[in-house]
C-alpha positions in Angstrom: 16.2 14.9 32.7 18.5 12.9 30.5 16.0 10.5 29.9 13.6 13.0 28.7 15.9 14.4 26.4 16.9 10.9 24.9 13.1 10.3 24.6 12.6 13.6 22.7 15.5 12.6 20.4 14.1 9.1 19.9 10.6 10.2 18.8 12.1 13.0 16.6 14.3 10.5 15.0 11.6 7.6 14.6 8.1 9.8 14.5 7.5 8.6 11.0 7.3 5.0 12.0 4.6 6.1 14.7 2.7 7.9 12.0 2.5 4.8 10.1 1.3 2.8 13.0 -1.4 5.2 14.1 -4.0 4.1 11.6 -3.8 0.3 12.8 -3.7 1.2 16.3 -7.0 3.5 15.5 -8.4 0.7 14.1 -8.1 -1.5 16.8 -9.6 0.9 19.3 -12.5 1.8 17.3 -13.3 -1.7 16.0 -12.1 -4.0 18.6 -12.1 -2.1 21.8 -15.1 0.4 21.8 -17.5 -2.0 21.2 -16.3 -4.1 24.1 -18.9 -2.1 25.8 -21.7 -3.9 24.1 -21.2 -6.8 25.9 -22.9 -5.0 29.0 -26.2 -6.0 26.9 -25.4 -10.1 27.8 -26.7 -8.9 31.4 -29.9 -7.2 30.3 -33.0 -7.9 28.2 -31.8 -5.2 25.6 -34.2 -3.1 23.8 -33.5 -0.8 21.4 -36.0 2.0 22.4 -34.5 1.8 26.1 -30.6 1.5 25.3 -27.9 0.3 27.2 -28.9 2.4 30.3 -32.6 1.6 30.1 -32.7 -1.9 29.4 -33.6 -4.2 32.4 -30.6 -6.3 33.9 -31.1 -9.6 34.3 -27.8 -10.4 35.4 -26.4 -14.2 34.9 -29.9 -15.4 33.2 -29.0 -15.6 29.7 -25.6 -17.9 30.7 -27.7 -19.9 32.7 -30.2 -20.5 30.0 -27.4 -21.0 27.5 -25.7 -23.7 29.8 -28.8 -25.7 30.2 -29.9 -25.1 26.6 -30.3 -28.6 24.6 -27.8 -27.6 22.0 -25.0 -26.3 24.6 -23.0 -29.7 24.4 -23.5 -30.0 21.0 -22.1 -26.5 20.1 -19.0 -27.2 22.5 -18.4 -30.3 21.1 -18.4 -29.4 17.2 -16.7 -26.1 18.2 -13.7 -27.8 19.9 -13.2 -30.6 17.7 -13.1 -28.7 14.5 -10.6 -26.4 16.0 -8.8 -29.4 17.8 -8.4 -31.4 14.9 -7.3 -28.3 12.6 -4.8 -27.6 15.3 -3.8 -31.2 15.5 -3.3 -31.6 11.7 -2.3 -28.4 10.6 0.3 -27.1 13.3 2.6 -29.9 12.6 2.4 -30.0 8.9 3.2 -26.4 8.6 6.3 -27.1 10.7 7.1 -30.0 8.6 6.5 -28.0 5.5 9.0 -25.4 6.6 11.9 -27.7 7.5 11.5 -29.7 4.4 11.5 -26.6 2.2 14.4 -25.0 3.9 16.3 -28.3 3.0 15.9 -27.8 -0.7 19.0 -26.3 -2.2 17.8 -25.8 -5.7 16.9 -21.7 -4.9 14.8 -21.0 -7.9 12.4 -24.5 -7.2 12.5 -23.5 -3.5 11.0 -19.8 -4.4 8.7 -21.4 -6.8 6.9 -23.8 -4.2 6.9 -20.9 -1.7 5.0 -18.8 -3.8 2.5 -21.3 -4.6 2.0 -22.7 -1.2 1.3 -18.7 -0.5 -1.4 -18.3 -3.4 -4.3 -20.1 -1.9 -4.3 -17.5 1.2 -5.7 -14.9 -1.3 -8.5 -16.6 -2.3 -11.5 -15.3 -0.3 -13.6 -17.9 1.8 -16.7 -17.7 -0.7 -14.2 -18.7 -3.5 -12.7 -21.5 -1.4 -16.1 -22.9 -0.6 -17.2 -22.6 -4.2 -14.2 -24.5 -5.3 -14.8 -27.1 -2.4 -18.5 -27.4 -3.7 -17.1 -27.8 -7.2 -14.8 -30.5 -6.1 -17.0 -32.5 -3.5 -20.7 -31.8 -5.3 -23.0 -34.8 -5.9 -23.0 -36.4 -8.2 -21.0 -34.2 -10.9 -18.0 -33.0 -8.8 -14.8 -33.4 -9.8 -13.8 -36.2 -7.1 -17.3 -38.0 -7.7 -16.8 -38.1 -11.8 -13.7 -40.0 -11.3 -14.7 -42.1 -8.8 -17.5 -43.0 -11.1 -14.8 -43.4 -13.7 -13.5 -46.2 -11.6 -16.7 -47.8 -11.2 -17.4 -46.7 -7.8 -20.8 -44.8 -6.7 -20.7 -41.3 -6.0 -20.7 -40.4 -2.5 -22.8 -37.1 -1.0 -19.7 -36.0 0.7 -21.3 -32.5 1.9 -24.3 -33.7 2.8 -23.1 -36.5 5.0 -22.0 -35.2 8.7 -19.4 -38.1 8.5 -17.1 -35.9 5.8 -17.8 -32.3 7.0 -14.6 -32.2 9.5 -12.4 -33.8 6.9 -13.7 -31.1 4.4 -13.4 -28.3 6.4 -10.2 -28.9 8.1 -8.1 -30.2 4.9 -9.3 -27.0 2.9 -8.3 -24.9 5.6 -4.9 -26.6 5.8 -4.3 -26.2 1.9 -5.6 -22.5 2.3 -3.1 -21.7 5.3 -0.1 -23.7 5.2 1.9 -21.6 3.2 1.4 -18.2 4.8 1.6 -19.8 8.4 5.1 -20.7 7.2 6.4 -17.2 6.8 7.2 -16.8 10.5 9.2 -20.0 10.8 11.0 -19.0 7.5 11.7 -15.6 8.8 13.0 -17.2 11.8 15.4 -19.4 10.1 16.6 -16.7 8.0 17.5 -14.4 11.0 19.8 -17.3 12.3 23.6 -16.9 12.1 25.0 -18.9 9.3 27.7 -19.9 11.2 25.8 -22.1 13.3 24.9 -24.4 10.4 28.4 -24.2 9.3 29.7 -25.5 12.9 27.5 -28.2 12.8 28.9 -29.3 9.2 32.1 -29.1 10.8 31.1 -31.0 13.7 30.2 -34.2 11.5 26.3 -33.6 11.7 24.2 -34.9 8.5 21.1 -32.8 7.2 18.8 -34.6 9.4 20.7 -33.9 12.4 20.9 -30.1 11.3 17.6 -29.8 10.4 16.5 -31.3 14.1 19.1 -29.7 16.4 19.9 -26.6 14.7 16.6 -25.5 12.2 14.0 -26.7 14.5 15.7 -25.3 17.6 15.9 -21.9 16.0 12.1 -22.0 15.3 11.1 -23.6 18.3 10.5 -20.4 20.5 8.1 -18.9 17.6 6.6 -22.6 17.7 5.6 -22.3 21.3 4.0 -18.6 20.6 2.2 -19.7 17.9 0.8 -22.6 19.7 -0.4 -20.8 23.0 -2.0 -18.4 20.6 -3.8 -21.0 18.6 -4.9 -22.9 22.0 -6.4 -19.2 23.1 -8.4 -19.2 20.2 -9.2 -22.7 19.7 -13.2 -22.0 20.4 -13.0 -18.8 18.0 -14.0 -20.4 14.8 -14.9 -17.6 11.8 -18.3 -17.9 10.8 -17.9 -17.4 7.3 -16.4 -20.6 6.4 -18.4 -22.9 8.4 -21.8 -21.2 7.5 -21.2 -21.2 3.9 -20.2 -25.0 4.1 -22.9 -26.5 6.2 -26.2 -27.2 6.0 -29.1 -28.7 8.0 -28.0 -32.2 7.5 -24.7 -31.7 8.7 -25.8 -29.7 12.0 -25.2 -32.3 13.9 -21.2 -32.1 13.4 -21.1 -28.6 11.9 -23.1 -26.2 14.1 -20.5 -24.4 16.5 -20.9 -21.2 18.5 -20.5 -18.6 15.6 -23.2 -20.3 13.7 -25.6 -20.6 16.6 -24.9 -16.8 17.6 -25.6 -15.6 14.1 -29.1 -17.7 13.8 -30.3 -16.3 17.4 -28.6 -12.9 17.5 -29.0 -11.6 13.7 -32.0 -13.8 12.4 -33.7 -14.2 15.6 -32.9 -10.9 17.0 -32.0 -12.4 20.5 -29.4 -9.8 20.8 -29.0 -10.6 24.6 -28.7 -14.0 24.4 -26.6 -14.2 21.6 -24.1 -11.4 23.3 -23.9 -13.8 26.5 -23.2 -16.9 24.2 -19.9 -15.0 22.6 -18.9 -13.8 25.6 -19.0 -17.4 27.4 -17.0 -18.3 24.2 -14.1 -15.5 24.7 -13.9 -16.0 28.6 -13.6 -19.8 28.0 -10.8 -19.0 25.5 -9.3 -16.6 27.6 -9.1 -19.3 30.5 -7.6 -21.8 28.0 -4.8 -19.1 27.2 -3.8 -18.7 30.8 -3.4 -22.2 31.5 -1.4 -22.9 28.3 0.8 -20.1 29.0 1.6 -21.3 32.6 2.5 -25.2 31.2 4.5 -23.2 28.5 6.4 -21.4 31.3 6.8 -24.5 33.2 7.9 -26.9 30.1 10.1 -24.3 28.3 11.7 -21.1 28.4 9.4 -19.5 26.0 5.9 -18.0 27.1 3.5 -14.9 26.3 4.2 -13.5 29.6 
């Protein structure tokens, strides 16, 4: 009885916060959970006129067809490598950026650098790709113009497959490094200042404080972010790849998302493209399970 009364008192006191949360929860239900019913068409030869319940069931036919598709290994390789390299280079850079920026003692300069680092996040993908084309375009892009002024022949950066991954990954790091550091700064800010004072009294220099205090403070956040990044390692967004790639770079740029778009939207092969998307999600879920188990084994932090 006491528990019910305490719950009623708590809800009465904090109901405004739950009302603020309601639109976000409703949005997730409407746009994320209700559409999940649509995955049934991955096991059907879906037909609009017959609908979900009358379209013929074909079981795992589309999955088997996809695995035997001549593009399967190319798509798997490209999707994994683009995500893996983005994680390999981008994830540590965010941590280093946070640690070194936190060591800046001039307050106004620190705030200025933080603000500047956040700005690219608010640039839309379309604008980002336009800026990338402006910088790397052939033969009159900014970089090619500089190269020509130095007597170097212009390079077709956007048409040569060997440059695609570097351009894609570096532009993504530039755009997201500031915003991705916010969680780490929040963890550092919430740390008791007495811990830093105690380390100074014990004779620790700034490098040791950075590693043994600051880094230790954000380590749980690092593990959580790493697990979430591993879980979404195959979920590359369509928009940036689609706007940046072209038929000459399909060899290294064609990923699951672009393939689903071509087969599902352009080719109107809805069942097959849904099967490809579901396969992608299942693999990502399995990776998340194993990475979480590894995190529980080697650290004290995990998602569950």
